[in-house]
Structure formats: structure tokens, C-alpha cells
C-alpha positions in Angstrom: 13.9 14.3 5.8 12.1 13.0 3.2 14.1 9.6 3.4 13.2 9.6 7.5 9.6 10.1 6.3 9.8 6.8 3.7 10.8 5.1 6.7 7.8 6.2 8.9 5.7 5.1 5.8 6.7 1.6 5.9 6.3 1.3 9.7 3.0 2.5 9.6 2.0 0.6 6.4 3.3 -2.9 8.0 0.9 -2.0 10.5 -1.7 -1.2 8.6 -2.1 -4.7 7.0 -2.1 -6.6 10.4 -4.8 -4.3 11.8 -6.7 -4.9 8.9 -6.5 -8.5 9.0 -7.9 -8.1 12.6 -10.9 -6.2 11.4 -11.7 -8.8 8.5 -12.1 -11.7 10.2 -16.1 -11.6 10.4 -16.7 -8.5 8.5 -16.9 -8.2 4.8 -13.6 -6.7 3.2 -15.3 -4.2 1.1 -17.0 -2.9 3.9 -13.7 -2.6 5.8 -12.3 -0.8 3.0 -14.6 1.6 3.1 -14.8 2.5 6.9 -11.2 2.7 6.7 -11.2 5.1 4.0 -13.4 7.0 6.1 -11.1 7.4 8.7 -7.9 8.3 6.1 -10.0 11.1 5.2 -10.5 12.2 8.2 -6.7 12.0 9.0 -5.6 13.7 5.6 -8.2 16.8 5.7 -7.3 17.4 9.2 -3.7 17.6 8.5 -4.6 19.9 5.4 -6.4 22.2 7.7 -3.2 22.3 9.9 -1.0 23.3 6.8 -3.3 25.4 6.1 -3.3 24.3 2.2 -6.2 25.7 0.0 -7.5 23.8 -3.3 -7.0 27.0 -5.4 -3.3 26.0 -5.3 -3.6 23.0 -7.5 -3.5 23.3 -11.6 -6.0 21.3 -13.5 -3.5 18.7 -14.8 -2.4 18.2 -11.4 -5.7 17.1 -10.3 -6.5 15.2 -13.1 -3.5 12.8 -12.2 -4.4 13.0 -8.4 -7.7 11.6 -9.4 -6.5 8.9 -11.3 -4.1 8.0 -8.6 -7.0 8.1 -6.0 -8.8 5.8 -8.7 -5.5 3.6 -8.8 -5.2 3.2 -5.1 -8.9 2.4 -4.9 -8.6 -0.9 -7.0 -5.3 -1.5 -5.5 -6.9 -1.5 -1.8 -10.3 -3.1 -2.9 -7.8 -6.2 -4.3 -5.8 -6.2 -1.7 -7.8 -6.5 1.7 -10.3 -9.0 -0.7 -6.6 -11.0 -0.8 -6.1 -10.6 2.8 -9.5 -12.2 3.8 -9.0 -14.8 1.2 -5.3 -15.5 2.2 -2.6 -15.6 4.6 -0.9 -12.1 5.6 2.9 -13.7 5.0 1.9 -14.4 1.2 -0.3 -12.0 0.4 1.9 -9.5 1.3 5.3 -10.2 -0.7 2.9 -10.4 -4.4 1.4 -6.8 -2.7 5.2 -5.7 -2.6 6.0 -6.6 -6.2 4.7 -3.1 -7.4 8.2 -2.0 -6.1 9.7 -3.5 -9.2 7.2 -1.8 -11.9 7.3 1.3 -9.9 11.1 1.6 -10.3 11.2 0.1 -13.4 8.4 3.3 -14.7 10.4 5.9 -12.4 13.9 5.1 -13.9 12.0 5.2 -17.4 9.3 8.4 -17.4 11.2 10.6 -14.8 14.9 9.7 -15.9 15.9 8.6 -12.5 19.1 7.2 -13.8 21.4 8.1 -11.2 23.4 5.1 -9.4 21.0 3.0 -12.3 23.6 -0.1 -12.0 22.8 -0.4 -8.0 18.5 0.7 -8.5 18.7 -2.1 -11.2 20.9 -5.1 -8.9 18.4 -3.9 -5.9 15.1 -4.6 -8.6 16.3 -7.5 -9.3 16.9 -8.6 -5.8 13.5 -7.6 -4.8 11.6 -9.4 -7.3 14.1 -12.6 -6.8 12.8 -12.3 -3.1 9.4 -11.6 -3.4 9.5 -15.1 -5.6 11.1 -17.1 -3.1 8.1 -15.8 -0.5 5.5 -16.6 -2.8 5.1 -20.4 -1.2 3.2 -23.2 -3.1 0.7 -24.7 -1.3 -1.0 -28.4 -1.7 -3.6 -28.8 -5.0 -6.3 -29.3 -2.7 -5.6 -26.0 -0.9 -4.6 -24.3 -3.9 -7.8 -25.0 -5.7 -9.9 -23.8 -2.4 -7.8 -20.6 -2.3 -6.8 -19.8 -5.7 -8.7 -16.5 -5.9 -6.3 -14.5 -3.5 -3.1 -14.9 -5.7 -5.5 -13.0 -8.4 -6.3 -10.5 -6.1 -3.0 -10.0 -4.9 -1.7 -9.5 -8.4 -4.0 -7.1 -9.6 -3.2 -5.0 -5.8 0.3 -4.7 -7.1 -0.1 -3.7 -10.6 -2.9 -0.7 -9.4 -0.3 0.0 -6.6 2.4 0.2 -9.0 0.4 3.0 -11.1 -0.6 4.8 -7.9 2.8 6.0 -6.8 3.6 6.8 -10.6 0.4 8.6 -11.1 0.9 10.8 -7.8 4.7 11.9 -8.5 3.0 13.5 -11.3 0.2 14.7 -9.7 2.0 16.1 -6.7 4.3 18.1 -8.1 3.8 21.8 -7.0 0.6 20.4 -4.7 1.1 20.2 -1.2 1.7 16.8 -0.5 -1.0 16.7 2.4 -3.8 18.1 0.4 -3.0 15.9 -2.5 -3.3 13.0 -0.2 -6.7 14.3 0.7 -7.9 14.6 -3.0 -6.9 11.2 -3.7 -8.5 9.9 -0.3 -11.7 11.3 -1.7 -11.9 9.8 -4.7 -10.9 6.3 -3.0 -14.1 7.3 -0.6 -16.2 7.5 -3.5 -14.9 4.4 -5.0 -15.3 1.9 -1.8 -18.7 3.3 -0.8 -19.9 2.9 -4.5 -19.0 -0.9 -4.2 -20.4 -1.3 -0.7 -23.6 0.5 -2.2 -23.7 -1.1 -5.8 -23.2 -4.6 -4.0 -25.9 -4.6 -1.5 -23.6 -4.3 1.5 -24.8 -1.4 2.8 -27.2 -2.8 5.6 -23.7 -5.0 7.0 -22.1 -1.6 8.3 -24.4 -1.4 10.9 -23.2 -5.1 11.8 -19.8 -5.0 12.4 -18.2 -6.4 15.5 -17.3 -3.6 17.8 -13.9 -5.3 18.2 -13.7 -5.5 14.6 -14.5 -2.1 14.3 -12.2 -0.3 17.1 -9.3 -2.9 14.6 -10.8 -1.1 11.2 -10.5 2.4 12.7 -7.0 2.0 13.8 -6.1 0.3 10.5 -7.4 3.4 8.9 -5.2 6.0 11.1 -2.2 3.6 10.4 -3.1 3.8 6.8 -3.2 7.8 7.0 0.1 8.3 8.8 1.7 6.0 6.3 0.0 7.7 3.5 0.8 11.3 4.8 4.6 10.2 5.2 4.7 8.5 1.7 3.2 11.5 -0.4 5.7 13.7 1.5 8.6 11.5 0.8 7.7 11.1 -2.9 7.2 14.7 -3.5 10.4 16.0 -2.0 12.5 12.9 -2.7 13.5 10.0 -5.2 10.7 7.8 -6.8 12.6 5.0 -7.3 14.3 5.3 -3.5 10.8 6.0 -1.6 9.2 3.3 -3.1 11.2 0.2 -2.1 11.8 1.8 1.6 8.0 2.3 1.6 7.9 -1.6 0.7 10.3 -2.6 3.9 6.7 -2.7 5.4 6.6 -6.1 4.7 9.2 -6.8 7.7 6.8 -5.3 10.2 4.4 -7.3 8.7 6.1 -10.5 8.8 6.7 -9.9 11.9 3.2 -9.4 13.6 1.7 -11.7 11.3 4.2 -14.4 13.2 3.4 -12.6 16.5 -0.3 -12.2 16.6 -1.6 -14.9 14.0 1.3 -17.4 14.3 1.8 -17.6 10.5 5.9 -18.9 10.1 7.6 -18.4 7.2 9.6 -21.6 5.7 13.5 -20.8 5.2 12.5 -20.1 2.0 10.4 -17.5 2.2 13.0 -16.2 5.3 15.7 -16.0 2.9 13.5 -14.2 0.5 12.5 -12.0 2.9 16.4 -10.8 3.7 16.9 -10.5 0.0 14.3 -8.2 -0.5 15.8 -6.2 2.4 19.0 -6.2 1.1 17.9 -5.3 -2.2 16.2 -2.2 -0.8 18.5 -1.1 1.5 21.3 -1.1 -1.2 18.9 1.1 -3.2 18.8 3.4 -0.3 21.9 3.6 0.6 23.9 3.9 -2.4 21.3 5.1 -4.8 
């Protein structure tokens, strides 16, 4: 069941990036992130009430790590959607997915997930190679103009890796929907704090209706992805769940081609195939 949940997490996560990109064409990325987080919070707490969970079930240690995971998630989101606002989806996404490599290695070390270690290491190496191939170089003028997107994408990946590890520790013994809701509350505080701190609160009222719809849909997709992901994290193997979740890049690339006409070069396509092969190897044999 956790394997199926990981697959659904990947599908919804792939849709998230495309819907978010549609929603930040003219809307500030910080503002869009804050609105999306509010939608995710609503979805999370609805599921908590459906599951009849209570916050008294959480230990102080679990609560601490869930909060830390939420902080890491908030930082990752802020960097990711800033990168999306500056760069192409099919270039930002591969760098963001590089968090998989760090997550798998940390899971092996911290949680002793050493079963089928050779397969995991080979699969991780394939992922790393595929990511490198998908990061396409641009001409010097374009790089100088848009160099910031790569910095934000790398920071997004680092914080995303920390998110998975901290969440695994915090969600142990906690109902997954409740854990997701608590983490989302932390992200919400961070997101709106940044909007207010940067003096962007007034921009919320000026969001174009069409972009607002895409932002809300992106939030719904994110909420569905998170609920599936943290159920899989709680009940499955982190070093397998994380790579499967990162297969969302396939969905993202397909939709970026259809919606934004962003084409992959032969080298980038080969890199994508390598990433998929490495992930499938870990999912099937690890």
C-alpha cells in the first residue's frame, strides 16, 4: 500500500510544478507560495478530521522534528518557486530532484536501510548522472541574466532532503495526516511571515483570477501529494519512497512540453531515462 501511495505522490507532485508555473507568470512567487500553503493546510486538516486524529498522541520529540521538517519544507518551497519564476520548469525540476541523492544516502546512514545496498547505491549513482545530464548549459549572456534560478534550485534541493529525514523521525508513531497538518502549519507561518516582512501583503488582492485558480489547484495537488508521501514515508522505506516520489519529474517534463513548449535536448532526454531507470531499479529490487 505504501508503494502505491508513493506513486500517487509522484503524480500529484508533478502536476504541482506545472500548475504553480501557470500561477506565477505575473504573480510574485512568495505571494503565490503563501496562498498555496493555505490551501494545503485546509486539505491537511480536513484529512485529520476524517481520520479522527488527536494532537495529544504526539510526543515532544515527534513534535520537534515535525516542526523542523516544516521549517525545512518552507525554505525548500520558497527557493523552489523562486527558481521556477526565474527559470524553465524542465531545468529547475532536475536540480530540485537532486535532493533524492542526499536523502537516500542519509537514510542509509541514519536509519540503517542497508538491505539491497548495492542496488540502492547503483540506482542513486544513475539518478545523480541523469540529473547532471539534464542540467543544460546556456550561452554566456543567458547565464549571466538568469544565474539566480540555479542557486535557488540548489538550495531547494538541500532543504528538501532535510525535509524527508526530519519528517521520518518526527512522524514515527504519529498518524501521517496529523503529522502533515502540523508541518503545513509551520510552512504557512513561514510563508506569510516572508510576505508580510517583504511588504508584499497588498499584492494578494491584485492576483489575477486565472492565476489564482492555478495557484489553488497547485495547492490541492500539493496537499494530495503530501498526504500520500508522508503515509508512504511512515509505513515504507525512505530510501525507496523518496526516489519514487521524485519520478514526478516525468509528469513535470511531459506537461512542460505540452503547456510551455519546453523541449528537452537529446542529452537531457537521455538523462531523464537514466533517472527513471535508477528509480525503478530501487523500487523493484531494493
